[in-house]
N, C-alpha and C positions, 0 to 999 in steps of 0.2 A: 699496771699507772699508779700514780705519784700520789702519797697521802699525807697533808698537812695540814700543821695547826695552828690555830692562834694560841700567843702563852702569855700569862702576866708579866711583862722583863721585870727583870731588877734595873737600874739605871740611875744615871745621875740628876741632881737638881739642875734646872737650866743652867743657872750661876753658878757651877762647879764641874759642871761639863771639861772645861779644857784642864781643868786640876785632874781631873782621874781617867781622862782617856789615855792613851798609851799604844804606841806601836803593838804588833805579836810575840810573842816570849821567842820565838825560835829564828827570829830575821838579829835579832842582837845578843851579846853574854853581858853574863855576868857582869863583867864589870862597866861592859858599855851601861846595859841595864843600870849598874849603879849611879855613874855619874849621870843619865839623864832625869836618874828620881831627883837624886840632891837632897837639898831638905824638904820638899814635899811632900810630906807626909798621908798624903790624895792619891801621890801617884798608885796604877793600880801595880805597876811592878811591884809594888810590896806584896800583891796578891800573886801574879803571872812568873817574879820570880822574886820567891821569900829569900832565898839567899843573900840577895844582900841586906838585911834585915841582923847576920851576922856575920863573925869577922872574914875579913879578906880572906880567899881557898878553902869555905866549906863546902863540901861538895853539895851538889844543890839536890843530888838523889837520896841524900839523909834524911830517916824519920822526920825529927827535926822540922827539916826547912818542909815538908808536906803538912805537918801539925802546924807550921806557922803561917802557910796558905789561908788552911780553917780560919786558924784568930783573926789574922787580917778580915777575911772573908766576912766575918760575924764586926767587927770593932767597923769598917766600915759603915755595917746595917745600923751597929747601934748608937751610931754618930751623925747619924745619914748620910751621909755622903754617899751612895748607894739608896735607891729606895725602889717599893716593888707596886709597880699601878695595880689600880682599884677591880680593872676587869679585863679578860683575853681579848688581846687585839694586833694584828698584825706591824708592824712598822716599813719605813722608805727610807734606802738607804743611798747616800747619794755621792760619789767621789768625783770632784773634778780636777786636772791633772793635764800641762802640759811636758810632752813626751817626745824622744825623737822622734819613736816609731809611728805618731803622728804626725810627722813634720814640725813638731815645737807647737805645733794650732792647740787649742784649750781643749778639752774632750770630756762628755760630763760620759760615768756608766749611770744606774738604775737599778738596787737592788732591791727588792723584799728581804724582810727579815723575817725567818719561818720558825715553827718548831715542825724538822725533817720526821718522818716512821721510821723505827729503828728494823721494821722486819722489813722495807724497802730498801735497806741497806745490807739487809742479813741475805735477802731474795735474787739479788741483783739488780733493780728498780731504778737504783743510786748507782752506777758506773765509774769504777774507776780507772784509772790510766796509769797507776804507776805502782810497784812494792814497798810494804811496810814492814820494816825490823820489829823483831819484835819488842826489846828493849823498849823502843821508842812510845811503840803499843803504850805498852807498862807506864810506865810514866808519865804518859797524857791520863792513864785511866786511875791508879792511884791519888792522880790530883782530881779529878772528876771526880771517883769515888767518898775523898777528904771536905770536899767542900759541896760536895750532894748539888752539884751546879755546874750546869756550863761554864765557863767565864768570860773566852772568847768561842767566837762565832766559825765555819768550815763554807767553807767560799764553794759555792756550785754557781755552773750553769743550767740555764733551762732552754729550751728550746724559743723561739720568738714569739709574742700570741700578742694579739692585735688587741683583744680585750682588755687583758693584765696593761699594756702600754699604754690606752688608755685612760684607764684608770692612774697610772704611775702619772703620766702627766699631769692629770686634773690636781694632782694634789704638789705634786714641785710647781704650780702655779701660785699657789700658797706660800703664806709664810713659815717658815719650818720651825722645829722643834728647838732644835739644833741648825749648830751654823758657825764654823770659827774656822781657821788657814790651821793645819800641823805648820810647826816653825821647823821643825826637821826635815820636811822637804816641802813647802808651800804649796801641800794640795788642801783645797778646797774639802771638807767633811762636812753632810748635813744631812738632818734625821727628820722625816713629817711621821705622827701617830698613824695609822690610820683603825678610826674607832669606831667607827659607822657598820651597823650591822649588814646593813645589803654591798659595803664595798668586803666586807670578812669574809660573804658568804662566798660574794666572786670570785676571791682570788682561790679562798676552795678549791669549789668548783671548780675555776680555771686551770689547777696542778694535777685535780682528779683528771683530766685528758689527756694530763701528759704518760707519754709509754713509760720515759726516761726521765731523768735528772744526776747532773755529770758532775763529779768534785772534779774544781778546776785547781783546788790548792788544802792544802790541809786534812791529804790523807792519815797521817797518822792521828791528827784528832777524830776524825770521824772516823775511824774505828776504834776510839778509846771511844770515845761516846755514845758508840753503838753496840759493844760489848758491856761496854757497864748499864746500859741498859739492857739489855738481852741475860746479865748477873741478878740484876734486879725484880724482873720476872722469875725468874728462876728462887728467889731464895725467897716469893710471896707465896704463900697458903692458900693465899685470898684472890691471886692475882686477875684480874677479870680484862684487862684489854687498856682503860681507857686512864690507865694511871699516867703521867707527868712523865713518867722514865721511861713511856715508852718514847718519849720525841727526843731531838738533840737539835740544839741552834743554826740553822748556819745561813748567811748571805744565798739568795738566788741570785742572778744579772742574766739576763738576756744573753745568750751566746756572742749575737754579734756586736754588741758593744766591749768584750772585752778586747783588752793589749795585750798581746803575747809579745817580750824582748826575746833581743837570741842572747844566747846564757854561749860566750862564747871562750875556750880550752885556750892554754900557756903552757909553755912545754919547758922541762930544764934542759933538753940536749938533742943532739941530733940522731942519739942511737949509734955514735960513733963515725960518723958521714959527715964528710965534706956535705958545706953552700950547698956547691956545684952538683955533688952525686945526690945530695936530697932532693932540688929539681929536679936534674935528670928521673930520677925515681916516681915522685909527683909525674912527669911527660906521660908516665907510662897510661897511667889512667884523666885525666885529667888538661886540659886544656890549657897551659900559662902561658899567661903574661902579666910583665911587668908595669905595675902603675904608677910608680915616680915612687918620691917620700910626702905625699899628699895623704891624708887619713883615705883608704876605699873601704865603701860598707857593701857587702855581697847587696845584689840588684834582683833576683828571683832563686828561686827554690834550682838547688843545685847548683850555685854559685855558692865560691868559700874565699872567704879575704885572710891570706895569708900575710905579715910583719918577718922579715928574718931580712937582719942586717942593715934596718934602718929603710928599708925597702918595703913598700904596700903588693902583693899579688893580687891575681887573677885567678882564684881554680877553678872551672869549670869542667866536672863531668863528664866524661865522654859516656855518648850513648852503648846501652850493653852493659854498661860498667854496675847495673842493679836494674832490680827488677820494681818495674810500676805497677806490678798488680799485686806485689806483698805490701799489705803497711806498714810492715817494721822497716821491712830494708830500703824503699822510698823512701823514707827518712832521711832528712842532709846529718841526720847526729849517728844513722847509721852508717850512711857511706863514708862520713870522715872518718868513723873507727875504725868502718873493716880495713879502708884504704888507706887513708894515713894514718892515725897513732898505733893500729895492731900492724897492720902491713909491711908499712916502713919505717916505724918508731919502735915499734914491740911493744906494745901500750896496752894490755888487755885488762884491766881488768879495775874500769875508767873508777870504781867505788873504793880499792887499796891504795894504788898506785901510787908512789910518794912523788913523781917523775913531773904531774900534771896537776894539776887546781884549775877554777872554773869562774868567771866572774861574772856577773848580769849586769844585764845590757843596760840598764842603769846609769852603770858608771862609764860609758862610751869606748868608743875602742883608744881614745887617750889613757884609758885605764893600762888597754894589751901595752900599747906602746908604751908607756914607763914604765910596765913591768918585764921589758926585755930589753929597754934603755941602759937600763940600771946595773943590766949582769944577772937578777935574781932568776932570768928565763932568758932563755935560747928562744923560743919562735911564740907566735900567736896566734891562733885560729879563731877567723867569724866565720859566724852561721847566717843562715837568713833563720828568720825567725818561725817557729813551729806555726801551722793557721791553726786553729782551733775549729776547725772541722777535720782535721788530721787530729786531732785529741778525740774528739767523738766517734770518729770511724774508727781509730782502735780500742776504744772502748767499747761501742755496739759489739766489731767481731773476739771480743774478751780478750785483747792480747795488751801485752804492758809499753811504754813506754820505755826504752832504753834509762837510765841514769842523765841523771843535767841534763835532762831535753827542754825543758818548759819555766820560764821563769815568768810569771803574773805579776802585773804592774797597775795599777795603785794597789799596796796591799791594804788590807782591812783595819781598819785601827780597833783598838778592844776593848772596851771599858763603855760603848755606847748602850749598850743593849747582855744582859746577864741571862741564862734561862735553868733558874729553878726547876729539879729532879723531883723534889715534895711539895 
């Protein structure tokens, strides 16, 4: 069963939150972070992208860069741009967005910011669905170590819970501590502080009934936070299990509220085939239908949209071309990888092959068309989004999703709450 605890968050005063908050470190590069931070010395990018405080071109993994992150974190606290709360508490974080996946209608998801238990990650109560790379883990571990803090949260899903739903609804009817619209994406972000003892006890107890929590986004941050916590436990001769480093910061949302967007593919060439031969090869495993020049989005699982030479095509996988009882093989990312990218186009390694690139669904089908029409890419393949239930099924069976399978949106804002490890 899952263990969570409240914690004394470090966070901006209400009047500074918009100055401090930022996008997550891994959704933009150094140049983009430098541009977004501009002359705002309160921007969290100075802590999570500290290479922006050095000359352009400085290696973000330079030891001086990690030391700069810690220096900036101390500065933010000394200047009281970040202030630690007096008592342990939970926080409710709401994101309101308009996304194509929701019919461009306004949708709000409500998460609980909690201290997640390191041992739950190590013992598999907190379940993952992606592989992590050791170099990326080590980068985030260095960042956690040098700051002695989880500066950014990880993104969890939990099974829907009526008691927590009612508690959250009660707080959501009151005035939030923070309420702002991020200029970069137009999404609204709100935060409430849960400081009543009875409510804190209810949240802790309800999570204790949950057999599992699921990492939605932030696998490298989860691994790094848990590994540093375990490392601190080994290094402490007086370790007793109640120390703050036994927990790391997560925002946990009810699974049914989450939106997963399509994660699409663009390919540089047809592997020596003519367009006619390529479409003929597709017809062996798919029902191919020309949809004309108007954008066409897949309408259901096992249907794909192909953009080639100014036309959109529907590709529906024929019965028997995939195993419906295989939790990995039944995924559209697997079907497209096996029957199109590998079998026809000769792309076998999605992580390393330079002939393929990936486009998050937030950019829309227009971005796929643009990259092909420009001559940069030869074809585009749009996929139907993975469902949260598919992710849960894969995590529960101990399997791992294929690469580039999920794109969660909206992304969490960083800097609203920080968790200190001591």
